C-alpha positions in Angstrom: -14.5 3.8 13.0 -16.0 5.3 9.5 -19.1 6.0 11.1 -17.6 8.1 13.9 -15.5 10.0 11.8 -18.1 10.9 9.1 -20.6 12.0 12.6 -17.7 14.3 13.5 -16.8 15.4 10.5 -20.7 17.0 9.6 -20.3 19.1 13.4 -17.1 21.0 12.0 -17.5 24.2 11.1 -16.4 24.4 6.9 -13.4 26.2 8.2 -12.2 23.2 10.7 -13.3 20.8 7.9 -10.8 21.5 5.6 -7.8 21.8 7.9 -9.3 18.9 8.9 -8.9 17.4 5.2 -5.6 19.0 4.8 -3.9 17.1 7.7 -5.7 14.2 6.4 -2.9 14.7 2.7 -0.3 14.7 5.5 -0.9 12.2 7.1 -1.1 10.1 4.0 2.5 12.4 2.6 3.9 10.9 5.9 2.9 7.7 5.7 5.7 5.4 4.1 4.5 3.4 0.7 5.1 0.3 0.3 7.8 -0.3 -2.7 6.6 -2.4 -5.3 9.3 -5.0 -5.5 11.8 -5.2 -7.9 12.2 -7.3 -10.8 14.9 -9.3 -11.9 16.4 -8.7 -15.7 15.2 -11.8 -17.1 11.9 -10.0 -15.8 12.2 -6.5 -17.2 12.9 -8.5 -20.6 10.3 -11.2 -20.1 8.3 -9.7 -23.1 10.2 -9.2 -25.4 10.5 -10.9 -28.4 13.6 -12.2 -28.4 15.1 -16.0 -29.1 18.7 -17.3 -28.6 19.9 -20.2 -29.6 22.9 -21.9 -28.0 24.7 -22.4 -30.8 24.7 -18.0 -31.1 25.1 -18.3 -27.7 28.2 -21.0 -27.6 29.7 -18.5 -31.2 29.6 -15.0 -29.2 31.7 -16.7 -26.1 33.7 -18.2 -29.5 34.3 -14.8 -30.3 34.5 -12.7 -27.8 37.2 -15.4 -26.0 38.8 -15.5 -29.0 41.2 -12.2 -28.4 42.3 -12.8 -24.9 46.2 -12.9 -24.0 45.8 -16.0 -22.7 50.0 -16.3 -22.2 49.3 -13.6 -19.3 48.4 -16.3 -17.0 
């Protein structure tokens, strides 16, 4: 198909070649591009030098929930 396209391309006058090029560019812009797959939050942060220990997580949980009004239940 490429050889056929090039053969026909060479038979066109210069102004028609420009039109053909413009049309190809138009087709490229109208062709939907494949979307990049989304990364999870864990994947986005995977290169960060963060290390959390279970003790630090437990401490943060206790601090957060210590102010929770338990009597409202």
